[in-house]
N, C-alpha and C positions, 0 to 999 in steps of 0.2 A: 858603493853597492850598484846604484843605476849602470855606471859603465859595464860590468859587469855582467848585468843583466842585460843588459843592449851587446853584449858580443856573445853571449847566450844563443839569444833569438836570432844575431844576425848568422852565426855557426848552425842552428839548426834551421835556418829558412836555405840557406846553403846547400846543405846535403839533401833537404827534401823537394828542392825546385827540380829537380833532374828527372826524380820519381815521380814527379807530377807531369812533368813532359811527353815522360813514359809511358804513365798511365793514361792521360786523355789520348796521344795518338793511337795507342793499342785500343783503348775502344772504339776510336773512329774507325780504326782498322779493320776489327771484326765483326764488331755488330753492323756495319754496313755492309749488308751479303753481297750487293752489287761491284762496289768496290773489293771487297775481298774475291770473290769472283775474277774479277778483271784483271787483279797482280796474282792470282794462282793462277789460271788455265795455263797460261806460257808453261810452265812448271809443268800438268798434266800431257801437254803435248809433245814434250821433252823425251826423244828415245832414251837418253839418258837414265833420266828420274822413272820410267817407266819401268826398263829392267832393273833400277835396284831395289822396287816398290817388290816387282817381282820375284825378287832373288830372294827378300827380306821373308816375301809371305812363304813362299814352299822351304825355305830354310825355318822357319818356325813351325809350318805345318809335317816336316820331314820329323822335327824334335817332339812334337808336343802328338801326334798322333800314329796307333799302331796299325801302321799299313797292312798286314796280311791279314787282323779281324775284319777291320774296315771294309777290304777288298772282299772279304768272302762275307759280309753283311749285303752290304750293296751286290753282289752275284747271287744271292740270297731272292732279293726280294727283285730285284729284274726277272730273276725265273718265276716268282711269285706273281709277277705281274702281266705273265706272257698271256692270252687268252686261250681258255682249256689248260690250265694248271691246277692242280689241285693245292687248296689252301690251308 
C-alpha cells in the first residue's frame, strides 16, 4: 500500500511541477510592471503589430457601430457646438 501511495504522490508531483513553474514565471512577468513594459514595448513599435491592431479595431468598429446613425449624431453635435447655433 505504501508503494502505491508513493507512486501516486510522484505522479501528482510530476504533473504539478510544470504548472507551478509556469505560474511562478507568469506571476513574475506580469506583476512586475517594468519587466512587462520592457518585454512588450518592442511589439508596440513594430509596424506589423501596429497595423494588425488597427485592422482588428477597425474591423470590430465596422461590425458593431451603425455608421450612418453615428455620423449623423456626430454631425449634429458639431453643428450644435458651433458659436451662434441654436440648441
